[in-house]
C-alpha positions, -999 to 999 in steps of 0.1 A, spaced: -466 564 -378 -429 567 -384 -417 600 -399 -392 582 -423 -397 557 -451 -406 522 -441 -377 499 -435 -374 462 -446 -378 438 -417 -346 423 -404 -347 385 -408 -340 365 -376 -305 352 -374 -299 317 -386 -290 293 -358 -253 285 -357 -242 250 -364 -221 235 -337 -186 221 -342 -177 186 -332 -164 191 -297 -135 213 -286 -111 202 -314 -115 232 -336 -105 254 -306 -75 232 -299 -65 233 -335 -68 271 -335 -46 274 -304 -20 250 -318 -20 269 -351 -14 302 -334 15 288 -314 29 273 -346 26 305 -365 46 324 -338 72 296 -335 78 297 -373 77 335 -379 98 347 -350 127 322 -353 126 327 -391 131 364 -387 158 360 -362 176 334 -384 174 357 -414 190 386 -394 217 363 -380 226 351 -415 228 387 -426 252 395 -397 274 365 -402 278 373 -439 286 409 -430 312 399 -404 327 373 -427 330 399 -455 311 378 -480 288 390 -507 254 398 -494 232 367 -494 202 381 -513 184 348 -514 181 346 -476 149 366 -473 130 351 -502 137 317 -487 125 329 -453 94 343 -469 86 311 -488 92 288 -459 71 310 -436 42 311 -461 42 274 -467 46 263 -430 21 288 -416 -2 293 -446 -13 257 -448 -27 253 -413 -42 288 -413 -59 281 -446 -74 250 -430 -87 271 -401 -102 296 -425 -122 269 -445 -130 238 -424 -145 247 -390 -181 257 -388 -175 283 -361 -174 318 -375 -149 329 -348 -125 302 -357 -129 309 -394 -123 346 -388 -92 336 -368 -79 315 -397 -86 342 -422 -68 369 -402 -38 347 -397 -38 336 -433 -40 371 -446 -12 382 -421 10 353 -433 5 363 -470 12 399 -461 44 389 -442 56 369 -472 51 399 -496 68 423 -472 97 400 -464 106 399 -501 114 436 -500 146 429 -479 163 419 -511 169 456 -515 204 465 -501 202 480 -465 224 509 -476 194 521 -498 171 524 -468 149 552 -483 142 530 -514 132 502 -490 108 524 -470 92 536 -502 87 500 -514 74 490 -480 48 517 -480 37 509 -516 36 472 -510 16 476 -478 -10 497 -496 -13 473 -525 -17 443 -501 -42 463 -480 -63 471 -511 -63 435 -524 -73 421 -490 -99 448 -486 -115 439 -519 -115 402 -510 -130 409 -476 -158 431 -491 -165 404 -517 -167 377 -490 -189 400 -469 -214 404 -497 -217 367 -499 -219 361 -462 -257 356 -459 -254 325 -480 -229 309 -457 -235 287 -427 -224 295 -392 -228 332 -385 -218 329 -349 -196 310 -325 -211 277 -312 -240 284 -289 -239 322 -292 -264 345 -307 -250 372 -330 -246 406 -315 -274 430 -326 -250 457 -336 -224 435 -353 -219 444 -390 -220 417 -416 -187 400 -421 -165 421 -444 -187 452 -442 -170 485 -448 -163 509 -421 -191 532 -431 -217 505 -433 -224 513 -397 -213 545 -381 -183 534 -360 -177 548 -325 -142 557 -336 -156 585 -357 -167 590 -393 -163 616 -418 -129 626 -405 -142 632 -369 -121 617 -341 -144 598 -317 -133 589 -282 -122 554 -291 -100 566 -319 -85 593 -296 -78 566 -271 -61 546 -298 -40 577 -307 -31 581 -270 -19 545 -268 1 548 -300 18 579 -287 26 562 -254 43 534 -274 63 560 -292 77 577 -261 107 553 -255 118 558 -292 116 596 -289 139 593 -259 166 570 -271 163 571 -309 172 596 -335 156 605 -368 174 600 -402 172 625 -430 141 645 -440 131 621 -469 140 591 -448 118 603 -419 89 611 -442 91 577 -459 92 560 -426 61 578 -415 43 568 -448 54 532 -444 41 532 -408 8 547 -419 5 521 -448 12 493 -423 -14 507 -400 -39 507 -429 -30 471 -436 -36 462 -400 -70 480 -402 -79 456 -430 -66 425 -412 -84 435 -380 -114 453 -394 -151 450 -385 -155 415 -399 -128 403 -376 -142 418 -344 -177 408 -353 -166 372 -349 -159 378 -312 -186 403 -304 -211 375 -295 -240 377 -271 -265 404 -263 -248 426 -252 -213 414 -264 -191 400 -237 -161 423 -232 -139 396 -218 -143 376 -250 -134 406 -271 -103 414 -250 -89 380 -241 -99 359 -271 -101 386 -298 -71 403 -284 -50 371 -284 -59 363 -320 -52 400 -329 -19 398 -312 -8 368 -333 -19 387 -364 1 417 -354 31 395 -347 29 383 -383 26 419 -395 54 431 -373 77 404 -387 75 422 -421 76 457 -408 111 469 -414 145 461 -430 166 433 -416 171 441 -379 144 469 -377 116 443 -377 128 426 -345 115 454 -322 81 453 -339 79 415 -333 79 422 -296 61 455 -295 30 448 -316 14 416 -301 4 431 -267 -14 459 -286 -39 432 -298 -54 433 -263 -55 470 -264 -75 468 -296 -98 443 -280 -104 467 -251 -111 496 -275 -136 474 -295 -153 466 -262 -155 503 -253 -169 511 -287 -196 485 -284 -205 499 -250 -214 530 -269 -235 510 -293 -213 509 -324 -183 489 -336 -150 508 -335 -142 504 -372 -108 505 -386 -96 539 -375 -84 529 -340 -64 500 -355 -48 522 -381 -38 549 -356 -25 526 -329 -5 503 -351 8 531 -374 20 552 -345 36 523 -327 55 514 -359 69 549 -363 94 542 -335 113 513 -350 109 525 -386 118 562 -381 141 563 -350 165 536 -359 188 528 -389 187 491 -396 224 492 -407 233 502 -372 214 473 -356 244 452 -362 268 430 -342 296 453 -354 283 478 -328 271 453 -302 303 452 -282 296 485 -265 266 505 -254 258 515 -290 228 514 -312 219 477 -306 219 483 -268 197 514 -271 173 497 -295 170 469 -270 163 495 -243 136 512 -264 120 479 -274 119 467 -238 104 500 -226 79 501 -255 69 465 -247 63 474 -211 42 503 -221 22 480 -244 16 455 -216 5 483 -192 -18 497 -219 -34 463 -224 -40 459 -187 -51 495 -181 -74 497 -211 -88 462 -203 -96 472 -168 -110 506 -175 -128 500 -208 -138 463 -209 -156 458 -176 -192 445 -180 -206 478 -167 -180 502 -179 -192 535 -192 -185 545 -228 -154 567 -230 -160 605 -232 -145 623 -261 -133 653 -240 -113 631 -216 -99 610 -245 -89 641 -264 -71 655 -233 -52 622 -229 -41 621 -265 -30 658 -264 -11 652 -232 8 623 -246 15 642 -279 30 670 -258 50 644 -238 64 629 -270 75 663 -282 91 673 -249 109 640 -246 122 642 -282 133 678 -278 149 676 -243 164 642 -234 162 630 -269 183 637 -300 163 663 -319 172 671 -355 178 651 -387 207 628 -389 204 611 -422 231 598 -446 248 621 -470 258 614 -506 293 613 -521 292 625 -556 323 612 -575 331 633 -607 341 618 -640 373 638 -643 400 629 -619 434 647 -617 461 637 -641 491 628 -620 514 614 -648 548 629 -655 555 641 -619 593 643 -617 610 621 -592 633 648 -579 661 644 -554 662 612 -533 649 614 -498 625 638 -481 634 668 -502 623 650 -534 593 635 -516 582 670 -504 584 684 -539 564 655 -554 537 659 -526 535 696 -533 530 690 -570 504 663 -565 485 686 -541 486 714 -566 472 693 -594 445 677 -573 432 711 -559 433 727 -594 413 699 -609 387 701 -581 384 738 -584 380 737 -622 354 709 -624 333 713 -592 322 750 -595 289 746 -614 277 716 -593 287 732 -560 268 763 -569 237 743 -577 240 724 -544 244 756 -525 214 771 -542 193 740 -531 208 744 -496 222 708 -496 254 718 -478 281 705 -502 316 697 -489 343 695 -517 371 669 -518 402 669 -539 421 636 -531 392 620 -549 375 646 -571 342 644 -553 316 664 -533 297 652 -502 262 666 -500 228 662 -484 201 645 -504 178 615 -506 168 593 -535 155 621 -557 186 642 -553 207 611 -559 188 604 -592 193 640 -603 230 639 -595 235 606 -613 220 620 -644 244 650 -646 271 646 -673 300 655 -650 291 628 -624 306 593 -626 286 578 -597 269 587 -565 277 567 -533 259 568 -499 281 583 -473 270 568 -440 265 588 -409 258 573 -375 229 586 -356 236 601 -322 232 581 -289 213 593 -258 245 587 -239 281 581 -250 294 546 -246 320 543 -218 355 549 -232 377 519 -237 403 513 -210 434 491 -209 436 466 -181 467 446 -190 499 458 -172 528 473 -191 552 447 -207 586 444 -190 606 442 -223 601 438 -260 568 421 -267 568 387 -285 557 401 -318 584 428 -318 610 401 -312 596 377 -337 602 401 -366 636 411 -352 629 448 -344 645 446 -310 677 435 -327 675 465 -350 675 488 -319 703 470 -300 726 459 -328 721 485 -355 712 514 -333 681 523 -354 648 532 -337 630 551 -365 641 586 -355 634 613 -381 605 594 -397 568 603 -392 540 577 -392 505 588 -399 475 569 -384 439 571 -396 418 551 -371 395 556 -341 419 581 -326 449 580 -303 452 585 -266 478 613 -267 485 611 -230 494 575 -229 529 571 -215 540 549 -244 528 575 -270 529 610 -255 566 616 -263 562 604 -299 535 629 -310 550 653 -336 531 683 -322 524 716 -339 490 727 -351 488 703 -380 494 668 -365 459 659 -354 425 661 -370 391 649 -358 364 654 -385 338 636 -363 339 655 -330 364 682 -338 385 676 -307 417 697 -308 439 672 -289 445 635 -296 419 613 -279 404 578 -285 371 565 -273 373 531 -289 410 520 -282 416 505 -317 437 535 -329 457 537 -297 466 500 -300 477 503 -336 498 534 -331 514 517 -301 524 487 -323 540 511 -348 559 536 -327 551 529 -290 578 531 -264 583 505 -235 589 476 -259 555 476 -277 563 495 -309 585 484 -338 599 520 -343 599 536 -309 620 566 -321 596 576 -349 570 603 -345 533 600 -352 504 621 -364 468 611 -362 433 615 -377 399 600 -366 381 582 -395 362 557 -374 333 567 -351 320 539 -330 337 513 -352 321 525 -384 332 550 -411 321 564 -444 337 572 -477 338 609 -468 354 604 -434 381 581 -449 388 608 -474 389 635 -447 418 617 -431 437 606 -462 435 643 -474 449 654 -441 478 629 -445 487 643 -479 485 680 -468 480 686 -431 462 718 -422 456 737 -389 424 736 -369 396 753 -388 416 754 -420 403 747 -455 419 715 -469 418 729 -504 437 761 -496 455 756 -463 471 722 -469 508 718 -461 522 689 -482 557 695 -468 543 684 -434 529 651 -448 539 620 -428 562 595 -445 542 562 -441 506 556 -433 492 528 -412 455 520 -420 439 492 -400 404 496 -416 385 489 -448 354 505 -464 328 478 -471 296 483 -491 276 486 -458 295 519 -452 288 531 -487 320 522 -506 322 505 -539 354 488 -551 368 519 -567 357 545 -542 392 553 -528 413 542 -558 422 578 -569 432 586 -533 458 559 -528 471 565 -563 476 602 -554 494 593 -522 517 569 -540 525 596 -566 534 619 -537 558 593 -523 538 584 -493 536 547 -486 501 534 -477 501 503 -455 467 487 -451 452 457 -433 441 428 -455 410 423 -434 396 397 -410 373 379 -433 393 347 -438 395 318 -445 376 326 -476 395 330 -509 392 363 -526 382 380 -493 406 409 -497 379 430 -512 372 462 -491 391 493 -501 419 501 -499 434 467 -493 430 453 -529 447 483 -546 480 476 -563 497 507 -549 489 498 -513 511 475 -492 486 450 -479 493 431 -447 480 397 -435 484 381 -401 503 352 -386 505 338 -350 534 330 -327 542 299 -347 545 319 -379 513 302 -392 487 322 -411 457 329 -388 423 316 -398 408 351 -398 434 367 -421 418 376 -454 430 358 -485 436 368 -521 435 370 -550 422 406 -552 399 417 -579 413 410 -614 435 382 -600 461 404 -584 481 386 -558 475 399 -522 485 402 -494 520 416 -500 535 405 -467 523 392 -433 532 402 -397 522 390 -362 485 395 -356 472 371 -330 475 380 -293 494 412 -299 499 434 -268 499 472 -272 488 505 -257 452 511 -248 434 543 -236 438 553 -200 475 544 -197 469 507 -198 475 479 -223 454 453 -241 460 422 -262 441 421 -295 438 399 -326 435 410 -363 453 421 -394 447 455 -378 474 446 -353 498 433 -380 496 463 -402 512 490 -380 542 467 -374 549 467 -411 546 505 -411 571 505 -382 595 483 -402 594 509 -430 601 536 -405 631 518 -394 643 513 -430 639 549 -438 655 560 -406 685 538 -414 687 552 -450 668 586 -453 675 585 -491 649 558 -493 621 581 -481 595 583 -509 611 555 -529 581 532 -527 591 507 -553 626 500 -538 611 499 -503 585 473 -513 611 453 -531 634 452 -500 605 441 -478 597 413 -502 632 401 -507 641 400 -470 608 384 -458 611 349 -442 588 320 -449 554 319 -432 533 288 -427 501 284 -448 477 255 -453 494 225 -469 471 223 -499 478 260 -506 443 271 -517 434 304 -532 458 300 -561 489 293 -540 508 307 -510 513 341 -527 476 348 -520 478 336 -484 511 350 -470 524 371 -498 562 373 -498 562 360 -463 568 373 -427 585 407 -426 620 406 -411 629 440 -396 665 432 -390 672 419 -426 651 448 -441 671 475 -423 704 459 -432 694 458 -468 681 494 -466 715 506 -453 733 488 -481 709 499 -508 727 517 -537 704 545 -547 726 557 -575 
């Protein structure tokens, strides 16, 4: 007599109805291939559109991802819905249900990419919340379907008897004690899933880098939520469909169930991350379907289904890599020209994919053999512990330990009043006096208005850095800190100040491969600068040009003699190098076009000072401010910009071949107080129009649109406007650019002592700065007289070709006043009557 209460007899299983031939299986295979062929190209196409829009400088195409979501759901949802409803085979219906649920989840997750990438933390929070909501909804639908399962026909695949231990379709994890563990206990199968997830995480711990604290936490929560969603998609009801036979056939679980699970995970991976970050998941997750099949087979060897825990742990840990160790804004073609983030993301993805394939093969061989023994908990625990230790060691030793998140730039409401500054004496003496007064007012305003906020930020250990050129503070902080700061009465707005994550190895430095020119380059001759040297005897001597860019190769033979020297002529806020250097080459090229010797520079007798505001071709509002502040009031190494600035050592004219787009954290007015202060100090800011043509209104990224900036477009050898040169009008209808200069195929200096030929308004800009240096060298009384200098440049410019139909409101918004003429401008400067 049994000791327990009597149990109800188990009714015999109903015989399964057979499908008509092999066509349902063929339909399922075609549908799976179709789902992948729609989802993967759709994700790639969406990312490519994002990148094209970014490179073109257009407004972000917010509608791209909703369109991708809708098209994917319609094209994949229809056939998967048919699979879920029409065939009589339980296995094929389960396949259709998993793919349909995965498609709907993908559609919901894809919509989240309408959030701007610059607000990554908000996206991760929304991703976690949405994944949880979708998981709960699908779970309830699954449970409801499971409760109704006995009334349905076809409980097994054609010809197969149901497995004795298989739970009813849609049953909860705790309906049958899973081998993965219950009640919080880690069983051997769950531990093996943890080990596999940690193995997939190893490549990311090596080459990746974490963001900020809140960003990392939210990425972990998002990965966990997606793991929970995967547990619903691939829960007990799913595996029951493939656990047929007595005992269940492991090969069917691994090969057929794993293949169906892999397609489901591909759909889930397509929605797992912001634009760019989901691409690694698309490749990484599908092989893990076979790993899950092997784990399910191992669990059933032990007599129980695995439950959802192994799925949650394996998928969640695998997704920590692409979600936490990469910044989607850095998975961009802007960094793809060197061994930067896109290269290392590709390395990590390839390595993680290889690990997933090895896990699928290894787990399949070890766990899914017909006579394989059930895994032992002790050995599984040791394996998981060893891999956890390996992840920690790899992250701490060859990896990039620490937190490397974005900072916040807090712009205060009160900006310095710079009205009424006396003009003073003409020339440098008057300019120096104005610069000193501007510096004094800016620093005084920052000191008076920032005190309370800086003390609060210090108390919270958020490491504030004060700025004065724009009255602002850079600080640590995530969304919560940003919301708190935005609500303070003294704060105007809070910007994200981007910070690039470190790389496992520095990209190889740029090197020039073109030989030195034998005389004045074509662009120098086109604007008549060589005639200024030979006929007027003016080379720019006595004038200092300041460059904010990727750096300068201070040892280059065309540039070494022109460096001003002293302890306040070079500043590197990124790497704090004490001597001029340049990894990227862009800054060396632009300085060469302004003041380089050997025929490449417009003003070879002028001196230069430099600052690094671009790191790996990207910047941030704070780094741009670092360099602009240094140009107003240089300071010695280790000095405090607010107390140790030397405005009397400010350069005369600044060349700026960069712009600060929204992806770097700037809004249209981010640097407006900075350029206004430099103009009030008598320092001429020359800036590139940008390379986002031929679109009208594409002069948009600060500082090019500002009225006190001399904005430069680009022409080719034939004096025709280049296609890439950005067009006006600027915001508010202001006419831009101001002038144009040669910018197509311009040869100049490049790091390592060589030379290179580049295109861009970046190349045109320093030539205009060089023309100003020649003008001020010819007539030093013009130094600091920005209005008269701009007027002379405009009056002496020569016609430049533009499209015949003159779009964008006319030629004024295409070529400005025309092509700068160095010879005519210097002659006019010499003849200028300054009263």
